[in-house]
BALOBA-1460 file (C-alpha; in Angstrom, 3 decimals):
// residues 233
<rec num="1" residu="y" x="38.934" y="-39.933" z="11.663"/>
<rec num="2" residu="k" x="40.252" y="-37.374" z="9.781"/>
<rec num="3" residu="i" x="37.072" y="-33.919" z="9.422"/>
<rec num="4" residu="l" x="37.112" y="-31.427" z="6.805"/>
<rec num="5" residu="v" x="34.657" y="-28.684" z="7.321"/>
<rec num="6" residu="l" x="34.354" y="-26.689" z="4.302"/>
<rec num="7" residu="w" x="32.223" y="-23.748" z="4.605"/>
<rec num="8" residu="m" x="29.976" y="-22.056" z="2.262"/>
<rec num="9" residu="p" x="30.446" y="-24.662" z="-0.806"/>
<rec num="10" residu="e" x="27.513" y="-22.074" z="-2.817"/>
<rec num="11" residu="y" x="30.447" y="-19.892" z="-3.276"/>
<rec num="12" residu="l" x="32.701" y="-22.267" z="-4.997"/>
<rec num="13" residu="g" x="31.564" y="-22.103" z="-8.793"/>
<rec num="14" residu="k" x="32.739" y="-24.035" z="-10.969"/>
<rec num="15" residu="e" x="35.844" y="-24.673" z="-9.186"/>
<rec num="16" residu="g" x="34.048" y="-26.994" z="-7.122"/>
<rec num="17" residu="n" x="34.325" y="-29.474" z="-10.373"/>
<rec num="18" residu="k" x="37.861" y="-30.187" z="-8.921"/>
<rec num="19" residu="l" x="37.080" y="-31.623" z="-5.545"/>
<rec num="20" residu="l" x="34.321" y="-33.868" z="-6.912"/>
<rec num="21" residu="k" x="37.327" y="-37.105" z="-7.250"/>
<rec num="22" residu="l" x="38.086" y="-36.756" z="-3.846"/>
<rec num="23" residu="i" x="34.676" y="-36.293" z="-2.418"/>
<rec num="24" residu="e" x="33.616" y="-39.010" z="-4.124"/>
<rec num="25" residu="e" x="36.828" y="-40.898" z="-3.105"/>
<rec num="26" residu="p" x="37.771" y="-39.899" z="0.106"/>
<rec num="27" residu="p" x="40.871" y="-41.292" z="1.402"/>
<rec num="28" residu="a" x="40.306" y="-44.106" z="4.310"/>
<rec num="29" residu="d" x="39.003" y="-42.908" z="7.572"/>
<rec num="30" residu="t" x="37.876" y="-39.653" z="6.042"/>
<rec num="31" residu="l" x="34.633" y="-37.130" z="6.246"/>
<rec num="32" residu="f" x="34.457" y="-35.067" z="4.831"/>
<rec num="33" residu="i" x="31.385" y="-31.947" z="5.813"/>
<rec num="34" residu="l" x="30.361" y="-28.958" z="3.468"/>
<rec num="35" residu="v" x="27.774" y="-26.651" z="5.743"/>
<rec num="36" residu="a" x="26.047" y="-23.907" z="3.457"/>
<rec num="37" residu="e" x="23.689" y="-21.894" z="3.481"/>
<rec num="38" residu="n" x="21.653" y="-21.733" z="0.284"/>
<rec num="39" residu="e" x="21.493" y="-25.528" z="-1.245"/>
<rec num="40" residu="g" x="19.756" y="-24.144" z="-4.608"/>
<rec num="41" residu="a" x="23.866" y="-22.222" z="-4.922"/>
<rec num="42" residu="i" x="25.485" y="-25.695" z="-4.677"/>
<rec num="43" residu="l" x="26.976" y="-27.823" z="-7.805"/>
<rec num="44" residu="n" x="24.691" y="-30.279" z="-8.676"/>
<rec num="45" residu="t" x="27.412" y="-32.431" z="-9.176"/>
<rec num="46" residu="i" x="28.849" y="-32.117" z="-5.817"/>
<rec num="47" residu="l" x="25.431" y="-32.351" z="-3.894"/>
<rec num="48" residu="s" x="24.513" y="-35.768" z="-5.846"/>
<rec num="49" residu="r" x="28.393" y="-36.951" z="-4.445"/>
<rec num="50" residu="c" x="26.976" y="-35.941" z="-0.826"/>
<rec num="51" residu="q" x="24.328" y="-36.965" z="1.940"/>
<rec num="52" residu="l" x="21.771" y="-34.381" z="2.261"/>
<rec num="53" residu="v" x="21.197" y="-33.293" z="6.284"/>
<rec num="54" residu="k" x="19.313" y="-30.517" z="6.842"/>
<rec num="55" residu="v" x="19.405" y="-28.016" z="10.183"/>
<rec num="56" residu="p" x="16.627" y="-26.189" z="10.607"/>
<rec num="57" residu="a" x="16.605" y="-22.417" z="11.746"/>
<rec num="58" residu="l" x="16.470" y="-21.961" z="15.401"/>
<rec num="59" residu="e" x="13.407" y="-20.757" z="16.902"/>
<rec num="60" residu="p" x="13.884" y="-16.646" z="17.993"/>
<rec num="61" residu="a" x="12.635" y="-17.658" z="21.146"/>
<rec num="62" residu="a" x="15.408" y="-20.486" z="22.089"/>
<rec num="63" residu="i" x="18.028" y="-17.722" z="20.442"/>
<rec num="64" residu="e" x="16.553" y="-15.464" z="23.054"/>
<rec num="65" residu="a" x="17.276" y="-17.997" z="26.240"/>
<rec num="66" residu="a" x="20.974" y="-18.238" z="25.138"/>
<rec num="67" residu="l" x="21.640" y="-14.883" z="24.397"/>
<rec num="68" residu="r" x="20.313" y="-14.486" z="28.189"/>
<rec num="69" residu="d" x="21.809" y="-17.407" z="29.818"/>
<rec num="70" residu="r" x="24.963" y="-17.487" z="27.739"/>
<rec num="71" residu="a" x="25.430" y="-13.994" z="27.025"/>
<rec num="72" residu="g" x="23.750" y="-12.748" z="29.994"/>
<rec num="73" residu="v" x="21.853" y="-10.092" z="27.563"/>
<rec num="74" residu="a" x="18.790" y="-8.282" z="29.295"/>
<rec num="75" residu="p" x="15.386" y="-9.816" z="28.005"/>
<rec num="76" residu="d" x="13.844" y="-6.828" z="26.049"/>
<rec num="77" residu="a" x="17.698" y="-6.759" z="24.164"/>
<rec num="78" residu="a" x="17.776" y="-10.375" z="23.955"/>
<rec num="79" residu="r" x="14.481" y="-11.051" z="22.656"/>
<rec num="80" residu="q" x="14.578" y="-8.022" z="19.878"/>
<rec num="81" residu="l" x="18.229" y="-9.751" z="18.951"/>
<rec num="82" residu="a" x="16.683" y="-13.164" z="18.450"/>
<rec num="83" residu="n" x="13.405" y="-11.827" z="16.003"/>
<rec num="84" residu="a" x="16.519" y="-10.098" z="14.006"/>
<rec num="85" residu="a" x="19.203" y="-12.949" z="13.543"/>
<rec num="86" residu="d" x="16.883" y="-15.396" z="10.790"/>
<rec num="87" residu="g" x="17.077" y="-18.242" z="13.540"/>
<rec num="88" residu="s" x="20.817" y="-18.308" z="13.102"/>
<rec num="89" residu="y" x="22.517" y="-17.839" z="16.927"/>
<rec num="90" residu="r" x="25.821" y="-17.114" z="15.200"/>
<rec num="91" residu="e" x="24.064" y="-13.954" z="13.409"/>
<rec num="92" residu="a" x="22.928" y="-12.925" z="17.005"/>
<rec num="93" residu="l" x="26.629" y="-13.087" z="18.236"/>
<rec num="94" residu="h" x="27.319" y="-11.024" z="15.771"/>
<rec num="95" residu="l" x="24.358" y="-8.126" z="15.900"/>
<rec num="96" residu="l" x="25.333" y="-8.180" z="19.391"/>
<rec num="97" residu="q" x="28.443" y="-6.604" z="18.548"/>
<rec num="98" residu="h" x="26.350" y="-3.567" z="17.334"/>
<rec num="99" residu="a" x="23.737" y="-3.431" z="20.132"/>
<rec num="100" residu="d" x="23.875" y="-0.305" z="22.201"/>
<rec num="101" residu="e" x="20.726" y="1.361" z="19.641"/>
<rec num="102" residu="d" x="17.172" y="1.259" z="20.517"/>
<rec num="103" residu="f" x="15.691" y="-0.260" z="17.286"/>
<rec num="104" residu="g" x="11.814" y="-0.221" z="18.479"/>
<rec num="105" residu="a" x="11.654" y="3.652" z="19.526"/>
<rec num="106" residu="l" x="14.348" y="4.702" z="16.399"/>
<rec num="107" residu="l" x="11.208" y="2.947" z="13.928"/>
<rec num="108" residu="k" x="8.609" y="3.749" z="15.475"/>
<rec num="109" residu="e" x="10.153" y="7.652" z="14.959"/>
<rec num="110" residu="w" x="10.653" y="7.183" z="11.429"/>
<rec num="111" residu="l" x="7.750" y="5.497" z="11.044"/>
<rec num="112" residu="g" x="5.280" y="8.290" z="12.501"/>
<rec num="113" residu="a" x="7.051" y="10.372" z="10.980"/>
<rec num="114" residu="t" x="6.789" y="9.251" z="7.657"/>
<rec num="115" residu="i" x="3.087" y="8.635" z="7.672"/>
<rec num="116" residu="r" x="2.178" y="11.524" z="9.024"/>
<rec num="117" residu="y" x="4.853" y="13.384" z="6.560"/>
<rec num="118" residu="i" x="6.111" y="15.330" z="8.268"/>
<rec num="119" residu="p" x="9.476" y="17.058" z="6.100"/>
<rec num="120" residu="a" x="11.407" y="18.393" z="9.448"/>
<rec num="121" residu="a" x="10.783" y="15.589" z="11.310"/>
<rec num="122" residu="q" x="11.843" y="12.776" z="8.285"/>
<rec num="123" residu="l" x="14.833" y="14.584" z="8.279"/>
<rec num="124" residu="k" x="15.662" y="14.365" z="11.405"/>
<rec num="125" residu="v" x="15.574" y="10.479" z="11.615"/>
<rec num="126" residu="i" x="17.318" y="9.667" z="7.947"/>
<rec num="127" residu="e" x="20.134" y="11.851" z="9.699"/>
<rec num="128" residu="e" x="19.679" y="9.649" z="12.843"/>
<rec num="129" residu="l" x="19.533" y="6.355" z="10.546"/>
<rec num="130" residu="a" x="22.284" y="7.577" z="7.878"/>
<rec num="131" residu="r" x="24.786" y="7.585" z="11.587"/>
<rec num="132" residu="l" x="24.837" y="4.216" z="12.056"/>
<rec num="133" residu="g" x="26.969" y="2.825" z="10.481"/>
<rec num="134" residu="r" x="26.153" y="-0.056" z="8.262"/>
<rec num="135" residu="e" x="26.119" y="-2.639" z="10.141"/>
<rec num="136" residu="k" x="23.324" y="-1.326" z="12.556"/>
<rec num="137" residu="q" x="21.818" y="0.011" z="9.502"/>
<rec num="138" residu="k" x="21.716" y="-3.681" z="8.546"/>
<rec num="139" residu="q" x="20.139" y="-5.007" z="11.569"/>
<rec num="140" residu="l" x="17.463" y="-2.203" z="11.475"/>
<rec num="141" residu="l" x="16.352" y="-2.936" z="8.911"/>
<rec num="142" residu="r" x="15.893" y="-6.567" z="9.136"/>
<rec num="143" residu="y" x="14.232" y="-5.865" z="12.412"/>
<rec num="144" residu="f" x="12.168" y="-4.105" z="10.954"/>
<rec num="145" residu="t" x="11.153" y="-6.712" z="8.547"/>
<rec num="146" residu="h" x="10.734" y="-9.023" z="10.721"/>
<rec num="147" residu="l" x="7.720" y="-6.840" z="13.201"/>
<rec num="148" residu="i" x="6.494" y="-6.821" z="9.581"/>
<rec num="149" residu="e" x="6.438" y="-10.255" z="9.519"/>
<rec num="150" residu="q" x="4.827" y="-11.074" z="12.980"/>
<rec num="151" residu="a" x="2.290" y="-8.201" z="12.442"/>
<rec num="152" residu="l" x="0.593" y="-9.807" z="9.712"/>
<rec num="153" residu="r" x="0.181" y="-13.173" z="11.032"/>
<rec num="154" residu="l" x="-0.903" y="-11.464" z="13.974"/>
<rec num="155" residu="e" x="-2.883" y="-10.078" z="11.023"/>
<rec num="156" residu="v" x="-3.754" y="-13.295" z="9.759"/>
<rec num="157" residu="l" x="-3.906" y="-15.507" z="13.288"/>
<rec num="158" residu="q" x="-6.590" y="-12.450" z="14.813"/>
<rec num="159" residu="g" x="-8.661" y="-14.246" z="17.272"/>
<rec num="160" residu="t" x="-7.092" y="-17.125" z="18.180"/>
<rec num="161" residu="a" x="-5.371" y="-18.875" z="20.936"/>
<rec num="162" residu="a" x="-2.145" y="-18.346" z="18.204"/>
<rec num="163" residu="a" x="-2.015" y="-15.112" z="18.264"/>
<rec num="164" residu="d" x="-2.218" y="-15.284" z="21.908"/>
<rec num="165" residu="g" x="0.692" y="-17.200" z="22.151"/>
<rec num="166" residu="l" x="2.841" y="-15.427" z="19.720"/>
<rec num="167" residu="l" x="1.827" y="-12.022" z="21.138"/>
<rec num="168" residu="q" x="3.514" y="-13.579" z="24.682"/>
<rec num="169" residu="t" x="6.648" y="-13.034" z="22.614"/>
<rec num="170" residu="f" x="6.806" y="-9.794" z="21.742"/>
<rec num="171" residu="s" x="7.904" y="-6.699" z="24.492"/>
<rec num="172" residu="a" x="5.188" y="-4.354" z="24.854"/>
<rec num="173" residu="a" x="6.919" y="-1.987" z="23.000"/>
<rec num="174" residu="e" x="6.899" y="-4.631" z="20.319"/>
<rec num="175" residu="a" x="3.052" y="-5.063" z="20.229"/>
<rec num="176" residu="d" x="2.451" y="-1.898" z="20.367"/>
<rec num="177" residu="f" x="4.125" y="-1.426" z="17.236"/>
<rec num="178" residu="a" x="3.259" y="-4.307" z="15.128"/>
<rec num="179" residu="a" x="-0.450" y="-3.229" z="15.890"/>
<rec num="180" residu="r" x="-0.224" y="0.575" z="15.212"/>
<rec num="181" residu="l" x="1.568" y="-1.188" z="11.613"/>
<rec num="182" residu="n" x="-1.144" y="-3.512" z="10.850"/>
<rec num="183" residu="k" x="-3.614" y="-0.182" z="10.995"/>
<rec num="184" residu="v" x="-1.966" y="1.081" z="8.345"/>
<rec num="185" residu="m" x="-1.093" y="-1.602" z="6.092"/>
<rec num="186" residu="d" x="-2.553" y="-3.930" z="4.473"/>
<rec num="187" residu="v" x="-1.248" y="-7.885" z="3.877"/>
<rec num="188" residu="n" x="0.134" y="-5.897" z="0.266"/>
<rec num="189" residu="q" x="1.099" y="-3.686" z="1.477"/>
<rec num="190" residu="k" x="3.243" y="-4.952" z="4.253"/>
<rec num="191" residu="e" x="4.359" y="-7.478" z="0.869"/>
<rec num="192" residu="a" x="5.520" y="-4.334" z="-0.867"/>
<rec num="193" residu="a" x="7.377" y="-2.464" z="2.124"/>
<rec num="194" residu="t" x="9.296" y="-5.735" z="2.461"/>
<rec num="195" residu="a" x="10.220" y="-5.497" z="-0.773"/>
<rec num="196" residu="e" x="12.116" y="-2.604" z="-0.024"/>
<rec num="197" residu="l" x="13.484" y="-3.176" z="2.739"/>
<rec num="198" residu="d" x="15.202" y="-5.910" z="1.471"/>
<rec num="199" residu="a" x="16.499" y="-4.126" z="-1.355"/>
<rec num="200" residu="a" x="17.355" y="-1.002" z="0.899"/>
<rec num="201" residu="a" x="19.725" y="-3.751" z="2.956"/>
<rec num="202" residu="y" x="20.982" y="-4.894" z="0.101"/>
<rec num="203" residu="h" x="22.738" y="-1.106" z="-1.125"/>
<rec num="204" residu="i" x="23.350" y="-0.951" z="1.932"/>
<rec num="205" residu="e" x="25.585" y="-3.736" z="2.265"/>
<rec num="206" residu="r" x="26.697" y="-2.541" z="-1.679"/>
<rec num="207" residu="n" x="28.224" y="0.253" z="-0.311"/>
<rec num="208" residu="a" x="25.110" y="2.882" z="-1.575"/>
<rec num="209" residu="n" x="25.187" y="6.735" z="0.050"/>
<rec num="210" residu="a" x="23.064" y="6.156" z="3.367"/>
<rec num="211" residu="k" x="21.294" y="9.773" z="3.302"/>
<rec num="212" residu="i" x="20.365" y="9.323" z="0.084"/>
<rec num="213" residu="l" x="18.930" y="5.133" z="0.540"/>
<rec num="214" residu="f" x="16.865" y="6.294" z="3.725"/>
<rec num="215" residu="h" x="15.764" y="8.569" z="2.143"/>
<rec num="216" residu="a" x="14.024" y="7.515" z="-1.018"/>
<rec num="217" residu="l" x="13.429" y="4.142" z="1.086"/>
<rec num="218" residu="t" x="10.605" y="7.093" z="3.451"/>
<rec num="219" residu="i" x="9.212" y="8.372" z="0.320"/>
<rec num="220" residu="k" x="8.812" y="4.838" z="-1.285"/>
<rec num="221" residu="l" x="7.321" y="3.814" z="2.408"/>
<rec num="222" residu="f" x="5.343" y="7.006" z="2.466"/>
<rec num="223" residu="h" x="3.649" y="6.383" z="-0.597"/>
<rec num="224" residu="i" x="3.196" y="2.319" z="0.060"/>
<rec num="225" residu="i" x="1.284" y="2.825" z="3.364"/>
<rec num="226" residu="k" x="-0.712" y="6.116" z="2.220"/>
<rec num="227" residu="n" x="-1.417" y="5.753" z="-1.735"/>
<rec num="228" residu="r" x="-0.824" y="1.810" z="-1.759"/>
<rec num="229" residu="v" x="1.484" y="2.483" z="-5.258"/>
<rec num="230" residu="v" x="5.462" y="2.380" z="-5.067"/>
<rec num="231" residu="v" x="7.161" y="4.218" z="-6.514"/>
<rec num="232" residu="s" x="10.622" y="4.553" z="-8.048"/>
<rec num="233" residu="v" x="12.517" y="7.325" z="-6.711"/>
């Protein structure tokens, strides 16, 4: 067999229509494998000619184990990377190239300065965040989002065996951070904060000024936590 693997067919746009005849009537002993992350963005004309096979995202525990066993990553670092990788081992390996930062300590410092509204401490953290570089900034924001989501799960599952099982996947620092989040944020606040973190990651990807972005994000998080409102900055 001849096999062609086409990555990200959702980005073909209308040009993908040029492949319709070839996909519908391929040469003998030929397979086309289209690997996509966003099924909904693929042209319907292409999708209707394919056999759909959905591959679920990897569990963080599986990614963590692979990082430890295959890449020799220390347990705490492997857990942090796995939690930020959004179910993708490839993404975890990419993040590993920028994994020399203690994001847990930095997030704790940032959250503390934001909640207590200490301008000097906020500026210090913002300067540190701005110096990280784009890839590390995106990784930190993804990790922050993950911790908020896990804190929400803990809140919903509180008092159950499932909550105990979830806590076992946390490091001591992550468990402490999640507990702290649950003390200062309810479900709606967590949802609003996650939306702001996602928006910040989007703008970082597009080369936004990091210092201005993190300054604005800090102000927004303060108002979400303290005043339960979302403000425009």
